[in-house]
Every structure is written in structure tokens, then in C-alpha cells.
DRENDO-167476 format. One line per 10 residues: for each residue x, y, z of C-alpha. Coordinates in nm, 2 decimals. Layout:
BEGIN
X Y Z ~ ...
! end
This chain:
BEGIN
-3.35 -1.29 0.79 ~ -3.09 -1.06 0.63 ~ -3.07 -0.70 0.74 ~ -3.13 -0.51 0.41 ~ -2.94 -0.21 0.54 ~ -2.64 -0.42 0.63 ~ -2.66 -0.58 0.28 ~ -2.67 -0.24 0.11 ~ -2.38 -0.12 0.32 ~ -2.17 -0.42 0.23
-2.24 -0.38 -0.14 ~ -2.15 -0.01 -0.12 ~ -1.83 -0.09 0.08 ~ -1.70 -0.30 -0.21 ~ -1.84 -0.10 -0.50 ~ -1.50 0.07 -0.56 ~ -1.22 -0.19 -0.56 ~ -0.94 0.07 -0.55 ~ -1.09 0.24 -0.24 ~ -1.16 -0.11 -0.09
-0.79 -0.20 -0.12 ~ -0.68 0.15 0.00 ~ -0.84 0.07 0.33 ~ -0.57 -0.18 0.39 ~ -0.29 0.06 0.32 ~ -0.17 0.29 0.60 ~ 0.13 0.50 0.67 ~ 0.31 0.45 1.00 ~ 0.58 0.70 1.10 ~ 0.91 0.54 1.18
1.12 0.84 1.26 ~ 1.13 1.22 1.21 ~ 1.37 1.51 1.22 ~ 1.34 1.89 1.25 ~ 1.62 2.04 1.04 ~ 1.73 2.40 1.08 ~ 1.98 2.49 0.81 ~ 2.16 2.80 0.68 ~ 2.27 2.83 0.31 ~ 2.48 2.71 0.16
2.39 2.35 0.24 ~ 2.32 2.02 0.09 ~ 2.18 1.72 0.27 ~ 2.15 1.37 0.12 ~ 1.89 1.11 0.21 ~ 2.00 0.76 0.10 ~ 1.76 0.52 -0.06 ~ 1.56 0.33 0.20 ~ 1.28 0.07 0.22 ~ 1.06 0.33 0.39
0.88 0.62 0.22 ~ 1.04 0.96 0.28 ~ 0.83 1.27 0.36 ~ 0.97 1.62 0.34 ~ 0.79 1.94 0.45 ~ 0.94 2.29 0.39 ~ 0.84 2.51 0.68 ~ 1.05 2.81 0.59 ~ 1.29 2.92 0.31 ~ 1.35 2.76 -0.03
1.53 2.44 -0.13 ~ 1.58 2.23 -0.44 ~ 1.50 1.86 -0.46 ~ 1.76 1.66 -0.65 ~ 1.71 1.29 -0.74 ~ 1.84 1.06 -1.01 ~ 1.63 1.09 -1.32 ~ 1.47 1.42 -1.22 ~ 1.55 1.78 -1.30 ~ 1.62 1.99 -0.99
1.28 2.09 -0.84 ~ 1.23 2.40 -0.63 ~ 1.04 2.36 -0.31 ~ 0.92 2.66 -0.11 ~ 0.76 2.73 0.23 ~ 0.44 2.52 0.26 ~ 0.55 2.25 0.01 ~ 0.52 1.89 0.12 ~ 0.63 1.59 -0.09 ~ 0.63 1.21 -0.04
0.88 0.97 -0.21 ~ 0.67 0.65 -0.16 ~ 0.95 0.41 -0.25 ~ 1.22 0.59 -0.05 ~ 1.44 0.68 -0.35 ~ 1.77 0.84 -0.27 ~ 1.75 1.22 -0.30 ~ 1.91 1.55 -0.18 ~ 1.77 1.88 -0.05 ~ 2.01 2.16 -0.14
2.01 2.54 -0.10 ~ 2.10 2.58 -0.47 ~ 2.17 2.33 -0.76 ~ 2.53 2.22 -0.76 ~ 2.60 2.27 -0.39 ~ 2.80 1.98 -0.23 ~ 2.59 1.75 -0.02 ~ 2.65 1.56 0.31 ~ 2.48 1.24 0.42 ~ 2.20 1.30 0.66
2.36 1.07 0.91 ~ 2.67 1.29 0.93 ~ 2.48 1.57 1.10 ~ 2.48 1.59 1.48 ~ 2.13 1.53 1.61 ~ 1.96 1.61 1.94 ~ 1.67 1.38 2.05 ~ 1.35 1.57 2.11 ~ 1.13 1.28 2.20 ~ 1.10 0.90 2.14
1.11 0.92 1.76 ~ 1.19 1.28 1.67 ~ 1.53 1.45 1.67 ~ 1.66 1.79 1.58 ~ 1.95 1.89 1.35 ~ 2.08 2.24 1.35 ~ 2.34 2.35 1.10 ~ 2.26 2.72 1.13 ~ 2.45 2.93 1.39 ~ 2.24 3.12 1.64
2.35 3.45 1.49 ~ 2.25 3.35 1.14 ~ 2.01 3.57 0.96 ~ 1.67 3.42 1.03 ~ 1.53 3.55 0.70 ~ 1.76 3.31 0.51 ~ 1.71 3.02 0.75 ~ 1.56 2.70 0.61 ~ 1.33 2.48 0.82 ~ 1.25 2.13 0.71
1.05 1.85 0.88 ~ 1.15 1.51 0.75 ~ 1.02 1.17 0.82 ~ 1.07 0.80 0.73 ~ 0.73 0.63 0.70 ~ 0.64 0.27 0.65 ~ 0.35 0.16 0.44 ~ 0.15 -0.09 0.64 ~ 0.02 -0.30 0.35 ~ -0.21 -0.55 0.51
-0.27 -0.71 0.17 ~ 0.05 -0.59 0.01 ~ -0.12 -0.47 -0.31 ~ 0.10 -0.32 -0.58 ~ -0.02 0.04 -0.54 ~ 0.31 0.16 -0.40 ~ 0.50 0.03 -0.70 ~ 0.27 0.22 -0.93 ~ 0.31 0.55 -0.75 ~ 0.53 0.82 -0.91
0.88 0.88 -0.78 ~ 0.77 1.20 -0.61 ~ 0.42 1.29 -0.50 ~ 0.34 1.65 -0.40 ~ 0.07 1.81 -0.19 ~ 0.06 2.09 -0.44 ~ -0.14 1.87 -0.68 ~ -0.42 1.85 -0.41 ~ -0.47 2.21 -0.31 ~ -0.72 2.30 -0.58
-0.94 2.00 -0.51 ~ -0.88 1.97 -0.14 ~ -0.83 2.32 0.02 ~ -0.90 2.17 0.36 ~ -0.54 2.05 0.37 ~ -0.42 2.41 0.39 ~ -0.49 2.44 0.77 ~ -0.28 2.12 0.82 ~ 0.02 2.28 0.64 ~ -0.03 2.60 0.82
-0.03 2.42 1.15 ~ 0.30 2.24 1.06 ~ 0.45 2.58 0.98 ~ 0.35 2.72 1.32 ~ 0.48 2.42 1.51 ~ 0.81 2.44 1.33 ~ 0.85 2.81 1.40 ~ 0.79 2.78 1.77 ~ 0.93 2.56 2.05 ~ 0.61 2.49 2.23
0.58 2.19 2.46 ~ 0.49 1.87 2.26 ~ 0.55 2.04 1.92 ~ 0.77 1.75 1.80 ~ 0.50 1.49 1.86 ~ 0.23 1.71 1.71 ~ 0.44 1.76 1.40 ~ 0.49 1.39 1.36 ~ 0.12 1.32 1.37 ~ 0.04 1.61 1.13
0.31 1.47 0.89 ~ 0.14 1.13 0.90 ~ -0.20 1.29 0.80 ~ -0.05 1.51 0.53 ~ 0.14 1.21 0.37 ~ -0.17 0.99 0.39 ~ -0.37 1.27 0.22 ~ -0.12 1.29 -0.06 ~ -0.16 0.92 -0.12 ~ -0.54 0.93 -0.11
-0.55 1.23 -0.35 ~ -0.34 1.03 -0.60 ~ -0.58 0.74 -0.58 ~ -0.89 0.96 -0.60 ~ -0.75 1.12 -0.92 ~ -0.74 0.78 -1.08 ~ -0.38 0.69 -0.99 ~ -0.23 0.92 -1.25 ~ -0.09 0.74 -1.56 ~ -0.07 0.40 -1.39
-0.20 0.12 -1.60 ~ -0.19 -0.26 -1.58 ~ -0.30 -0.36 -1.23 ~ -0.49 -0.03 -1.18 ~ -0.67 -0.08 -1.51 ~ -0.77 -0.42 -1.39 ~ -0.92 -0.26 -1.08 ~ -1.10 -0.01 -1.29 ~ -1.28 -0.29 -1.47 ~ -1.58 -0.34 -1.24
-1.60 -0.72 -1.29 ~ -1.23 -0.79 -1.28 ~ -1.17 -0.54 -1.00 ~ -1.43 -0.72 -0.80 ~ -1.23 -1.04 -0.82 ~ -0.90 -0.88 -0.72 ~ -1.06 -0.70 -0.42 ~ -1.21 -1.04 -0.31 ~ -0.87 -1.20 -0.32 ~ -0.72 -0.93 -0.11
-1.00 -0.94 0.14 ~ -0.98 -1.32 0.18 ~ -0.63 -1.44 0.08 ~ -0.66 -1.75 0.30 ~ -0.95 -1.89 0.11 ~ -0.88 -2.20 -0.11 ~ -0.94 -2.01 -0.43 ~ -0.99 -2.20 -0.76 ~ -0.99 -2.04 -1.10 ~ -1.36 -2.15 -1.13
-1.45 -1.96 -0.81 ~ -1.27 -1.65 -0.93 ~ -1.44 -1.67 -1.27 ~ -1.77 -1.70 -1.09 ~ -1.69 -1.39 -0.89 ~ -1.64 -1.21 -1.22 ~ -1.94 -1.37 -1.38 ~ -1.76 -1.52 -1.68 ~ -1.62 -1.85 -1.80 ~ -1.28 -1.98 -1.67
-1.11 -1.93 -2.00 ~ -1.23 -1.57 -2.05 ~ -1.15 -1.48 -1.69 ~ -0.80 -1.63 -1.70 ~ -0.72 -1.46 -2.02 ~ -0.83 -1.11 -1.90 ~ -0.67 -1.16 -1.56 ~ -0.33 -1.25 -1.72 ~ -0.35 -0.96 -1.97 ~ -0.42 -0.71 -1.69
-0.18 -0.83 -1.42 ~ 0.09 -1.01 -1.61 ~ 0.05 -1.33 -1.42 ~ -0.20 -1.62 -1.38 ~ -0.47 -1.60 -1.11 ~ -0.32 -1.88 -0.90 ~ 0.03 -1.73 -0.91 ~ -0.12 -1.40 -0.81 ~ -0.28 -1.56 -0.50 ~ 0.04 -1.75 -0.41
0.25 -1.43 -0.43 ~ -0.01 -1.24 -0.23 ~ -0.01 -1.50 0.05 ~ 0.37 -1.52 0.07 ~ 0.41 -1.14 0.09 ~ 0.16 -1.14 0.37 ~ 0.34 -1.43 0.54 ~ 0.67 -1.24 0.52 ~ 0.51 -0.93 0.69 ~ 0.34 -1.14 0.96
0.65 -1.35 1.04 ~ 0.91 -1.07 1.01 ~ 0.74 -0.75 1.12 ~ 0.47 -0.89 1.35 ~ 0.67 -1.19 1.48 ~ 0.37 -1.42 1.43 ~ 0.43 -1.79 1.48 ~ 0.48 -1.98 1.15 ~ 0.20 -2.23 1.23 ~ -0.04 -1.94 1.30
0.05 -1.78 0.97 ~ 0.00 -2.12 0.79 ~ -0.35 -2.15 0.94 ~ -0.45 -1.79 0.86 ~ -0.35 -1.84 0.50 ~ -0.54 -2.16 0.46 ~ -0.27 -2.42 0.46 ~ -0.35 -2.76 0.62 ~ -0.01 -2.79 0.79 ~ 0.30 -2.59 0.86
0.49 -2.82 0.63 ~ 0.26 -2.75 0.34 ~ 0.30 -2.38 0.40 ~ 0.68 -2.40 0.43 ~ 0.69 -2.58 0.09 ~ 0.47 -2.32 -0.07 ~ 0.67 -2.03 0.08 ~ 1.01 -2.17 -0.04 ~ 0.87 -2.24 -0.39 ~ 0.76 -1.88 -0.42
1.04 -1.69 -0.24 ~ 1.33 -1.94 -0.27 ~ 1.38 -1.93 0.11 ~ 1.23 -2.11 0.42 ~ 0.98 -1.90 0.62 ~ 1.21 -1.86 0.92 ~ 1.44 -1.64 0.70 ~ 1.17 -1.37 0.71 ~ 1.26 -1.30 1.07 ~ 1.62 -1.20 0.98
1.55 -1.03 0.65 ~ 1.28 -0.79 0.78 ~ 1.36 -0.46 0.95 ~ 1.35 -0.47 1.34 ~ 1.05 -0.37 1.53 ~ 1.03 -0.02 1.68 ~ 1.14 -0.15 2.02 ~ 1.44 -0.33 1.87 ~ 1.53 -0.02 1.67 ~ 1.51 0.22 1.96
1.88 0.29 1.96 ~ 1.91 0.33 1.58 ~ 1.97 0.67 1.42 ~ 1.64 0.87 1.41 ~ 1.68 0.99 1.06
! end
């Protein structure tokens, strides 16, 4: 006999496909830096595969990035560049910039370092304090949300609706202003929470002006199908089964799916599986035969053929084309 409470809970859990998929998207901090700078200064962060988080704990800076007007940021501002676009933080527009890797750094703990470009006798009222971080999106189902996010996401857009984030920002300011034991680690964890809150706020606001795939998720019937594919990518999905999930004919489903996502249902499933495979093989160092089984392939050979057909490379190449694990990257620059 079914437990009705469990049934209701399950239905509620999948009532909102966007929230359902968001559960599989997490931010994991890769490295962080505490920057203490005195004007004039300019520091450039090159484009990277990871997202970049910036928090201004004291002073004022300008954000410069290709395609954007210089944007002022003041004490308490936090921004996230979800796709890691190259950008600079400068004390004033037009100031010459230096690559972040050219600054001397002092390790504070395992994944946090300090950069000080301000002399000790500098006027503290003009000093600028920044907490920066590289963050990896852990996309268990590799959904396209990150690609739909704006170039820069700001905590400022959340404050009116989510005033509870203010104590987090205030705590970051206090930790940056003091040298208390463990402050570096606490700052890193606070940064993770603030960045994740920025992403959640964007999703809760309807994902801004994003259309296409998001519009498909907003369609209750079509969104139910997409969420089901992401929950169970290893199932031997057929177009008929997907159409049944939507409650329509195969032709109507296929037409609406292609119009919303720009691809066919079966190609969508294949791409989803191969993106997952690349993550599991490259990042998680999972055995290829294990990946094949998890994704529903009857043999490693069948999986290898499918992987090469979609990506153009054999599965083993994922081990060399994916960034190293945190242990392997322990000696790498922290910023």
C-alpha cells in the first residue's frame, strides 16, 4: 500500500521543474584570495572555466569587462560572473591593470591566500579590501542554466526581496576587517553561501530575460518531461515515453520540444548523457565501464561509440581535458 504522504511529497518535489533542476546545481569553492589594495590600482582576472565571485569589503572600485560600461562597486557589494568572463577591478576607469597572477601572494590556509599591494603606512580610509573566489558549478545533470545567466549577477538585486542576506554581507565585512583566527576559512564559506544565494535569487525571479530552454521549463507539461530526463538520464528513453510523460502525441511533443530547446528529444538525451559522462570520467575519475552502466549502455563498447559520435573523441580523452582534482591542483596558484 502506498504511503499517501510520501506520494504527495513526491508530487510537490517535482511540481516546479526549475527548482527541481536547481537542486542538482551547486557551487564549490576552488580557491579564494583576500586583496588589500591602495589606489591607484588595477587588477585583471583572466577568463576561466570557473565562475568568479567578488566581494567589496571596504572602499570603492570599478568593474570593467568587455561589452560592459564601467560599473561602480562599493563596500558591501557582491557580484558573480557565472561563466568566468575576463574582467578587471580598478580604482578608477582608465587605470592600467596587472594580471592577478603577477601579485605576490601569501598563503593563509589550504585554499585561501592574501595579496597586499598597500604599504603599511597607507591611509586606511582609502584602502580597498576585496575577497575574491573561483567557484566551480557542480552540475550533476549539466543543465543549461549557467549558459543562460547574465554576464554579471549582483547581490544588490536581491536585497529588497531577501533582506536576510544583509547579515551575511556584514559578517564578511567584519571578517575582512579583522585578523581573527580562522577568518580565511569562514570568509570562504560565507562567499559560497552568498554566491549560491545570488544564483537562487535569479532563478526565483524567473531567470530574468532568459527564454528558450527556460520557457520550456515554465511550460508545466514540457517542463515535466525535461525534469524527468535530468532525474533519470540513464533510462532507455523513447520519444513515445517522453510524449506520454507530457500527455500528448509523439508528433506534438517532438515539435514543441524542438521549438523550445532547438534540438530533438533524443539528441538532447544523448548530449545530456555525454556531458555527465565527461564530468564523471574527468572530474570524479570514475571507471568508464561504471559510467557506461550508470547511463544505461549495455556495454562499454556501445557507450564508447555513442560518446565519440556526440563529442568527436573517445571517453578516455575526458581524463586529460578536464581540470585536475583539488589534490592534484594543490600546488597551483590560489587565485
